[in-house]
C-alpha positions, 0 to 999 in steps of 0.5 A, a space after each residue: 459678227 463683222 470684225 475689223 482686221 488690219 492684219 498685214 497693214 502698216 500704220 503711221 500715227 503722229 503724236 502718238 506718245 500720249 493722248 489721242 495719238 496713243 489711243 489711236 495707235 493702241 486700237 490700230 494694233 489691237 486690230 492687227 496693224 503694225 504701227 510706226 509711232 512718231 513723236 519727239 520724246 523718246 522716253 515716252 515713245 519707249 513706254 508707249 510702244 510697250 502698250 501696243 498689242 502684238 497678237 498678230 505678230 506685229 513688230 511695232 517701231 517708232 520714229 523720233 521727229 520734231 514737228 516744229 522743225 519743218 526742214 528737219 521733219 521733212 528730211 527725217 520722214 523722207 529718209 525713214 519711209 523711203 521704200 517702206 509701204 504704208 497703208 494707214 496714216 494718222 496725221 496728228 501733232 500737238 496744237 499751237 499755243 493758245 491766244 487771241 486774234 489781237 495777241 498773235 502776229 504773222 510770225 505766230 501764224 507761220 509757226 502754227 502753219 508749219 506745225 499743223 499744216 505743213 507737217 500734215 502735207 509733207 508726211 502725206 505726200 511722202 506716203 501717198 505714192 505707196 498707197 496709190 501703188 498698193 491700191 489701199 490707203 487711208 489718210 486720217 487727219 486729227 483736227 478739231 471741232 473748231 473748224 465748225 465753231 471757233 474756240 475762244 483763245 485758240 485763234 491759231 488752231 482755229 485758223 490752221 485746222 480750217 485750212 487742213 480740212 479744205 486741203 483734205 477735202 481737195 485731196 480726197 477727190 483726187 485720190 478716190 479712184 485709187 483706193 485711197 480715202 482722206 477723212 478728217 476728225 473734228 475732235 471735241 473734249 477728251 480726257 487727255 493731258 492736252 485738255 488739262 493743259 488748255 484748261 489750265 491756261 484758260 483758268 489763269 486767263 479768266 481767274 478761275 480754278 481749273 477744276 471749275 472750268 473743267 466741270 463747266 465744260 463737262 456740263 456743257 456737253 450733251 453727253 455729260 462727260 468728256 470723251 474717253 481716248 479709246 473711243 477716239 481710237 475706235 473711230 480711227 480704226 474703223 476709218 482705217 479699215 476696209 469697212 470704211 472704203 466708201 467714206 471719203 472727204 468727210 469731216 466727222 465730229 466726235 464730241 458727245 453731241 456738243 457741236 451745234 453748227 452743221 
């Protein structure tokens, strides 16, 4: 039986104090990778890091960063990762605030750009030279199914995540010959705190109970349920492994079959 073994590999996972970021960090650690977790809440990070496997002798760490402050973020990551070889990068952060096209102005789009696009590009550019030098690199971008099918009331996320996908595809072609792959995950509905927050906002907007909207969402998914965070972590870990060396420049849906666009 072929098993994924990431022993000796070092991974950076953004937004990993909860949700899909935490699930990704947990599965990477279970496969033997040493994980550096990133988020802005130290208390949550301290709890989260205790859930990571150390069976391969890993010494996991965390870095406090605020993705919403681009200047501080850039300075922090450049200082921290100077001279530190990273093999796997999972770009992930909280999504921007909900809202419609008519509700959001240029300043809102700039803030979303800094949060979602600039942070991904900045961290990738800091870590990529080391990946190229070592001949092994995996850049995995957490994105959304909204890249293919825009989600109502999430215009900022819809727009900026599409830009991330185009950037990632361009980058994938440039680094493919160096043993580095760049892939984007188009995320559907998962059982996380984030989806409960989004549902609560939608419920207030349309005048329905959050429980009702959540049940409607479940029923609309062909699988008949929300995804489990660990299922997301399995995909991330596979893409991070040598087994996925020929998978590059893709946008992979993980949504229980919900997406209809191709």
